[in-house]
C-alpha positions as CSV (number, residue, x, y, z in Angstrom):
1,M,93.1,86.7,155.4
2,S,93.5,86.5,159.1
3,S,96.7,85.3,160.7
4,T,97.2,82.1,162.7
5,S,100.3,80.8,164.4
6,N,101.6,79.3,161.2
7,E,100.4,81.8,158.7
8,I,101.8,85.0,157.3
9,D,99.3,87.8,156.8
10,I,99.4,88.8,153.2
11,P,97.3,91.9,152.2
12,P,94.6,91.0,149.6
13,N,96.3,93.2,146.9
14,V,99.6,91.4,147.0
15,W,100.5,88.3,144.9
16,V,102.2,85.4,146.5
17,E,104.8,85.0,143.8
18,H,105.8,88.6,144.3
19,V,106.0,88.3,148.1
20,L,108.2,85.2,148.3
21,P,111.5,86.9,147.3
22,F,111.1,89.5,150.0
23,L,110.8,87.0,152.9
24,D,113.5,85.0,154.7
25,R,113.5,81.2,154.4
26,Q,111.5,80.5,157.6
27,S,108.8,82.9,156.5
28,Q,108.7,81.3,153.0
29,N,108.2,77.9,154.5
30,Q,105.4,79.3,156.7
31,L,103.8,80.7,153.6
32,Y,104.0,77.4,151.7
33,S,102.3,75.7,154.7
34,T,99.2,77.8,154.4
35,S,96.1,76.6,152.7
36,K,96.9,75.1,149.3
37,E,93.7,76.5,147.8
38,L,94.4,80.0,149.1
39,Y,98.0,79.8,147.8
40,E,97.0,78.7,144.4
41,S,94.2,81.3,144.1
42,R,96.7,84.0,144.9
43,L,99.3,82.6,142.5
44,L,96.9,82.5,139.6
45,Q,95.9,86.2,139.9
46,T,97.5,88.6,137.5
47,N,98.7,92.1,138.0
48,P,95.9,94.7,138.0
49,R,95.7,97.4,135.5
50,W,98.0,100.2,136.8
51,P,96.5,103.5,135.8
52,Y,99.3,105.9,134.9
53,R,98.3,109.5,135.1
54,T,100.7,110.2,132.3
55,D,103.8,108.8,130.6
56,L,106.4,111.3,129.6
57,E,108.3,110.2,126.5
58,V,111.9,111.3,126.2
59,T,114.5,110.7,123.5
60,S,117.5,110.1,125.7
61,F,118.3,108.8,129.1
62,V,116.6,110.1,132.2
63,S,119.1,110.1,135.1
64,T,117.4,112.0,137.9
65,L,114.0,113.5,139.0
66,A,113.1,116.1,141.5
67,F,109.7,117.5,142.6
68,S,109.5,121.1,143.8
69,P,108.4,121.3,147.5
70,D,105.2,123.2,146.5
71,G,104.3,120.2,144.3
72,N,103.8,122.3,141.1
73,C,106.8,121.2,139.1
74,L,108.8,118.2,138.2
75,A,112.4,118.5,137.0
76,I,113.8,115.8,134.7
77,G,117.5,115.5,134.1
78,D,119.0,113.9,130.9
79,A,122.2,112.0,131.4
80,N,123.4,112.4,127.8
81,S,122.4,115.8,126.5
82,G,122.6,117.7,129.8
83,T,119.1,119.0,129.3
84,I,116.9,119.8,132.3
85,Q,113.2,120.0,131.7
86,V,110.9,121.6,134.3
87,L,107.3,120.4,133.8
88,D,104.0,121.6,135.2
89,C,102.5,118.9,137.4
90,I,99.2,120.5,138.1
91,N,96.3,118.5,136.8
92,G,98.6,116.2,134.9
93,S,99.8,118.9,132.5
94,R,102.8,118.1,130.4
95,T,103.6,121.8,129.7
96,I,107.4,122.4,129.7
97,L,107.9,125.5,131.8
98,Q,111.6,125.8,131.2
99,T,114.4,123.9,129.5
100,V,118.0,124.6,130.5
101,R,121.1,122.9,129.3
102,Q,124.5,122.3,130.8
103,N,127.6,121.1,129.1
104,L,127.6,117.6,130.5
105,G,124.9,115.1,131.5
106,V,122.8,115.7,134.6
107,N,123.7,113.6,137.6
108,C,121.4,115.1,140.4
109,L,118.7,117.8,140.9
110,S,117.3,119.4,144.0
111,F,114.7,122.2,144.5
112,A,115.0,124.9,147.2
113,L,112.3,125.0,149.8
114,D,110.7,128.0,148.1
115,S,110.6,126.1,144.8
116,K,112.2,129.0,143.0
117,T,115.7,127.7,142.7
118,L,116.9,124.4,141.2
119,A,120.4,123.0,141.9
120,S,122.1,120.7,139.4
121,V,125.3,118.7,139.2
122,R,126.7,117.1,136.1
123,W,128.7,114.0,135.2
124,D,132.4,114.5,135.7
125,G,131.9,118.0,137.0
126,R,133.2,119.5,140.2
127,S,130.7,122.4,140.5
128,I,127.1,123.0,141.4
129,R,124.9,125.1,139.3
130,L,121.9,127.1,140.6
131,W,119.1,128.0,138.3
132,N,116.3,130.5,138.5
133,I,113.2,128.5,137.5
134,Q,111.0,131.3,136.6
135,E,113.5,132.8,134.1
136,G,115.3,129.6,133.1
137,Q,118.6,131.3,133.7
138,E,121.8,130.1,135.5
139,E,122.2,132.3,138.7
140,R,125.4,131.0,140.2
141,V,128.1,128.4,140.1
142,L,129.4,126.9,143.4
143,E,133.0,125.6,143.3
144,G,135.3,124.0,145.9
145,H,135.2,120.3,145.5
146,S,138.5,118.6,144.4
147,D,136.8,115.8,142.5
148,T,133.5,114.8,140.8
149,V,130.3,115.9,142.5
150,W,127.3,113.7,142.0
151,L,125.0,114.7,144.8
152,V,123.2,117.9,145.8
153,V,120.4,118.4,148.3
154,F,118.8,121.5,149.6
155,S,118.0,122.0,153.3
156,P,114.4,121.1,154.1
157,V,114.0,124.2,156.3
158,D,116.1,126.9,154.6
159,S,116.0,127.9,150.9
160,T,119.4,129.5,151.2
161,V,121.3,126.4,152.3
162,L,122.3,123.3,150.3
163,A,124.8,120.5,150.5
164,S,126.9,118.7,147.9
165,A,129.0,115.6,147.9
166,G,130.9,113.1,145.7
167,R,134.1,111.4,145.0
168,D,136.4,113.6,147.1
169,G,134.8,112.3,150.3
170,S,133.6,115.6,151.6
171,I,130.1,117.1,152.0
172,R,130.1,120.8,151.6
173,L,127.5,123.1,153.0
174,W,126.7,126.2,150.9
175,K,124.8,129.4,151.0
176,T,123.0,130.2,147.7
177,G,124.9,133.5,147.7
178,G,128.1,131.5,146.9
179,S,129.9,131.0,150.2
180,C,130.9,127.6,151.6
181,I,129.8,127.5,155.3
182,G,131.1,124.1,156.3
183,V,132.9,121.0,155.2
184,L,131.7,117.7,156.7
185,Q,134.4,115.0,156.4
186,D,136.0,112.2,158.3
187,E,139.6,113.1,157.6
188,S,140.8,109.7,159.1
189,I,139.7,107.8,156.0
190,H,139.8,108.2,152.2
191,C,136.3,107.6,150.9
192,Q,133.6,108.7,148.5
193,V,130.1,109.7,149.5
194,N,127.4,107.5,147.9
195,S,124.4,109.2,149.4
196,F,123.3,111.6,152.2
197,D,120.2,113.2,153.6
198,F,119.2,116.0,155.9
199,S,117.0,115.3,158.9
200,P,113.5,116.9,158.6
201,D,114.4,119.7,161.0
202,G,117.6,120.4,159.0
203,K,119.9,120.0,162.1
204,R,121.4,116.5,161.4
205,L,123.0,115.0,158.3
206,I,123.6,111.3,157.7
207,A,125.8,110.0,154.9
208,V,126.8,106.6,153.5
209,V,130.4,106.5,152.4
210,E,132.7,103.9,150.8
211,T,136.4,103.6,151.4
212,L,139.0,102.7,148.7
213,D,138.9,99.1,149.9
214,H,135.1,99.1,149.4
215,V,134.2,99.1,153.1
216,G,131.0,101.0,153.8
217,R,130.3,103.3,156.7
218,L,127.6,105.5,158.1
219,L,128.7,109.0,159.2
220,I,126.4,111.1,161.3
221,W,126.6,114.8,162.1
222,D,124.3,115.8,165.0
223,D,124.1,119.6,164.7
224,I,125.0,121.4,161.5
225,S,122.4,124.2,161.6
226,K,124.7,126.6,163.4
227,T,127.6,126.2,161.0
228,T,128.6,129.6,159.5
229,T,132.3,129.2,158.4
230,S,134.1,126.9,156.1
231,E,135.5,124.9,159.0
232,T,135.8,121.1,158.8
233,L,133.4,119.2,161.0
234,I,134.1,115.6,161.9
235,P,131.2,113.2,162.3
236,N,129.7,112.7,165.8
237,K,129.2,109.1,165.0
238,K,130.6,106.6,162.5
239,M,129.7,102.9,162.2
240,M,129.4,100.1,159.7
241,H,126.2,100.1,157.6
242,N,126.0,96.2,157.7
243,H,125.2,95.9,154.0
244,E,127.1,93.3,152.1
245,G,127.2,95.4,148.9
246,R,127.5,99.1,148.0
247,C,125.0,101.2,149.9
248,T,123.4,103.5,147.3
249,S,120.6,105.3,149.1
250,I,119.8,106.8,152.5
251,R,116.6,108.7,153.5
252,F,115.1,110.1,156.7
253,S,111.5,109.3,157.4
254,P,109.4,112.5,157.3
255,D,108.8,112.3,161.1
256,G,112.6,112.0,161.7
257,C,112.1,108.8,163.8
258,H,113.9,106.5,161.4
259,F,116.2,106.5,158.5
260,V,116.6,103.7,155.8
261,T,119.4,102.5,153.7
262,G,119.3,100.7,150.4
263,S,122.0,98.6,148.8
264,W,123.3,96.6,145.9
265,D,123.0,93.6,148.2
266,S,119.3,93.7,147.5
267,T,118.2,94.7,150.9
268,I,116.8,97.8,152.7
269,R,117.7,98.3,156.3
270,I,115.7,100.4,158.8
271,W,117.4,102.3,161.6
272,N,116.3,104.1,164.7
273,A,117.3,107.8,164.1
274,T,117.7,108.6,167.8
275,T,120.0,105.7,168.8
276,S,121.4,105.1,165.3
277,N,120.9,101.4,165.9
278,Q,119.5,99.1,163.2
279,L,116.1,97.6,164.0
280,C,116.5,93.8,164.3
281,E,113.4,93.1,162.3
282,G,114.0,96.0,159.9
283,I,115.6,94.2,156.9
284,L,113.6,94.3,153.7
285,R,114.7,91.7,151.1
286,M,114.5,92.7,147.4
287,R,114.8,90.7,144.2
288,D,117.6,92.8,142.8
289,E,119.8,95.8,143.6
290,V,118.1,98.7,145.2
291,H,118.6,101.9,143.2
292,S,116.3,104.4,144.9
293,I,114.1,104.7,148.1
294,A,111.5,107.3,149.0
295,F,108.7,108.1,151.5
296,T,105.3,109.4,150.9
297,P,105.0,112.9,152.5
298,N,102.9,111.6,155.4
299,G,105.6,109.0,156.1
300,K,103.2,106.0,156.1
301,I,104.5,104.3,153.0
302,L,108.1,103.5,152.0
303,A,108.8,102.7,148.4
304,A,111.9,101.3,146.6
305,G,112.9,101.2,142.9
306,C,115.0,98.2,141.9
307,C,117.2,97.3,139.0
308,D,114.8,94.5,138.0
309,R,112.3,97.3,137.0
310,S,110.0,96.7,140.0
311,V,108.7,99.3,142.4
312,V,107.8,98.0,145.9
313,F,105.7,99.6,148.6
314,W,105.5,98.9,152.3
315,T,103.7,100.5,155.2
316,M,106.3,101.5,157.7
317,E,104.5,99.4,160.3
318,T,104.7,96.2,158.3
319,A,108.2,97.1,157.0
320,I,109.4,97.1,160.6
321,K,107.4,94.1,161.9
322,T,107.2,91.6,159.0
323,G,108.8,92.9,155.8
324,V,105.8,91.9,153.8
325,P,105.2,94.5,151.0
326,L,101.9,96.3,150.6
327,W,102.2,96.4,146.9
328,V,104.6,95.1,144.2
329,L,104.8,96.4,140.7
330,S,106.8,94.1,138.4
331,H,108.3,95.3,135.1
332,F,107.1,98.8,135.8
333,H,109.5,100.2,133.2
334,T,111.1,98.7,130.1
335,T,114.6,99.4,131.3
336,S,116.3,98.5,134.6
337,W,117.2,102.0,135.9
338,C,114.4,102.9,138.3
339,S,114.4,106.1,140.3
340,I,111.4,107.2,142.4
341,R,110.2,110.4,144.0
342,F,107.0,111.6,145.7
343,G,105.5,115.0,145.3
344,R,103.8,117.1,147.9
345,D,100.3,115.8,146.8
346,C,101.7,112.2,147.0
347,T,102.1,112.0,143.2
348,L,104.6,109.2,142.5
349,A,107.2,109.9,139.7
350,T,109.3,107.0,138.5
351,S,112.1,107.0,135.9
352,G,113.0,104.0,133.9
353,G,115.9,105.5,132.0
354,T,114.9,105.5,128.3
355,K,112.1,104.9,125.8
356,A,108.4,105.9,125.9
357,D,107.8,105.1,129.6
358,A,111.0,106.8,130.8
359,V,109.0,108.9,133.3
360,R,105.6,107.9,134.8
361,L,103.4,110.0,137.0
362,W,100.6,108.5,139.1
363,N,98.4,109.4,142.1
364,P,95.8,106.9,143.4
365,L,93.9,109.7,145.1
366,E,93.0,111.1,141.7
367,H,91.8,107.9,140.1
368,D,88.2,107.0,139.8
369,W,88.2,103.5,141.3
370,S,84.4,103.1,141.0
371,M,84.9,101.9,137.4
372,D,87.8,99.6,138.2
373,E,87.4,95.9,138.9
374,N,90.2,96.2,141.4
375,E,88.5,98.9,143.5
376,G,88.5,96.8,146.7
377,D,92.1,95.7,146.4
378,F,93.3,99.3,146.2
379,Q,91.3,100.6,149.2
380,A,94.0,99.9,151.8
381,L,96.6,101.6,149.6
382,I,94.4,104.7,149.1
383,E,93.7,105.1,152.8
384,L,97.4,105.0,153.6
385,W,98.6,107.0,150.6
386,G,96.9,110.3,151.6
């Protein structure tokens, strides 16, 4: 529909009852004031058939997912048994390439840039394990944290560099050979690291931390690429993250122009990566706590997984300007835990925790829409997705 001065432009593939929770009160009132006939026609529509490329059934609890940078593999971590399955993603195959097992449940997984090495951290563990994917063997254990490690991320530009973080408040930079090449930490506060991310060029690192009195901050290091020793680097900038609840996720956009934060306060905030200022309009309102956020590789679509089992999509343009989602999938999983990842070919992987739909893979570019009654509704999504 076309916009007027008192209307909100809702894409044809979005349902009004799904949009309302994501708008502020003024925008909700504007939406109610639009044509009653149009409103009721939208309200009566039902969710379209969502064509899953495959559902991966597991017998335990899926805690984390990671795509290999080459797009060929998906690693799935089990929170209970400690099993890590590496699956072949080509043509929707469910072939298990390797299964490795650590002593405790898997907390986080990350692939190296060359897709040959997988890093894992485990619940209540203080070490990082590196695995050779082709052989399914543990190559090395990295140790140095003084408390539980729950995050690990490889550099996006160097297969030999990775970072880890957790409860001890430090982010450690490692070489895959085993040496610690830097400790990123604000020594003036005692905190834990909830999430962090490398900039696309691998030079910057941004983290969200939480102090003992539950005050959240953003810490920014501007140039970590030249770090070669285990010296402690203090952040170049530190600021409040403005969320009213725990900030659980932070991600750079693929072009490096923005970063986004997701929180248990049911909002996502968009920030200018150059100035580190929050965009005034860039507050996305969710229906429940935000668990995971991700970008498509081309950076045009931002997605969020929420504890109400929904997955929400925005174009970055509308996310910044209006906050109106491009697509909302309600009750996408049978359990509330919802993690999301995008592969190189834009395949979306989501995790719902347990049961038969614990992991779902889908790519709209591979679906034959000519036989689908919702073909027209998906056209905008398809054009942006690729």
